[in-house]
C-alpha positions as CSV (number, residue, x, y, z in Angstrom):
1,M,10.0,3.5,-14.7
2,Y,12.2,6.1,-15.9
3,S,11.8,7.6,-19.4
4,S,14.1,10.0,-21.4
5,K,13.9,11.8,-24.7
6,G,16.6,12.5,-27.2
7,R,19.1,10.4,-29.0
8,N,19.0,7.5,-26.6
9,E,15.4,7.8,-25.6
10,G,13.3,5.1,-24.1
11,V,12.1,3.6,-20.9
12,K,14.2,1.9,-18.3
13,L,12.6,-0.1,-15.6
14,I,13.8,0.6,-12.1
15,M,11.9,-2.4,-10.7
16,N,12.0,-6.1,-11.3
17,P,9.2,-6.8,-14.0
18,K,7.8,-9.4,-11.5
19,D,7.1,-6.6,-9.0
20,I,5.2,-4.4,-11.6
21,N,1.4,-5.3,-11.6
22,L,-0.2,-4.7,-14.9
23,E,-3.3,-3.0,-13.4
24,A,-1.0,-0.6,-11.5
25,L,0.9,0.1,-14.9
26,L,-2.4,0.7,-16.8
27,E,-3.3,3.4,-14.0
28,I,-0.1,5.0,-14.4
29,T,0.2,5.1,-18.2
30,E,-3.4,5.7,-19.2
31,D,-5.6,8.6,-18.0
32,N,-8.8,7.1,-19.5
33,L,-9.8,4.4,-21.9
34,N,-12.1,6.6,-23.9
35,I,-11.8,4.9,-27.2
36,V,-14.0,7.3,-29.1
37,E,-14.7,11.0,-28.4
38,Y,-18.2,10.0,-27.6
39,F,-17.2,8.8,-24.1
40,S,-15.5,11.9,-23.2
41,S,-17.4,13.9,-20.6
42,D,-16.4,17.2,-22.1
43,S,-17.3,16.2,-25.7
44,I,-19.7,18.8,-27.1
45,S,-19.6,17.6,-30.8
46,C,-22.8,15.4,-30.3
47,N,-25.9,17.4,-31.2
48,L,-27.9,15.3,-28.7
49,N,-25.5,16.0,-25.7
50,G,-27.6,16.2,-22.7
51,E,-30.6,14.4,-24.2
52,C,-29.0,11.3,-25.6
53,K,-30.3,8.1,-24.0
54,L,-27.5,6.0,-25.6
55,K,-24.5,7.8,-23.9
56,P,-25.4,6.6,-20.4
57,V,-25.9,3.1,-21.6
58,L,-22.5,3.1,-23.3
59,N,-20.9,4.6,-20.2
60,D,-22.3,2.0,-18.1
61,A,-20.9,-0.7,-20.4
62,L,-17.5,1.0,-20.4
63,N,-17.4,1.2,-16.8
64,S,-18.3,-2.5,-16.4
65,F,-15.5,-3.3,-19.0
66,K,-12.9,-1.2,-17.1
67,L,-13.8,-2.8,-13.8
68,K,-13.4,-6.3,-15.3
69,L,-10.2,-5.3,-17.0
70,K,-8.6,-3.9,-13.9
71,L,-9.6,-7.1,-12.0
72,K,-8.0,-9.2,-14.6
73,L,-4.9,-7.2,-15.0
74,S,-4.3,-7.2,-11.3
75,E,-3.7,-10.9,-11.5
76,Y,-0.6,-10.4,-13.8
77,T,2.7,-8.6,-13.7
78,L,5.0,-7.4,-16.3
79,A,7.1,-10.5,-16.2
80,D,4.1,-12.5,-17.3
81,I,4.0,-10.8,-20.7
82,I,7.7,-10.2,-21.5
């Protein structure tokens, strides 16, 4: 993928969409799936940080979701959705 900024900005594919795996695309474009600040390991806004018993449970659930998401996305290519 090639991206450019400016008047004619956009994204240009340099590969055939059938050769672009959605799981790989997710890895490249998203650095994390932290949908709320609470999932961030460097979040200090929680008064219970370090003592909270809910955060490990939610992190476990998020990690399970990420694993299942990656497995499912690996079955598809960009061509499947465009």
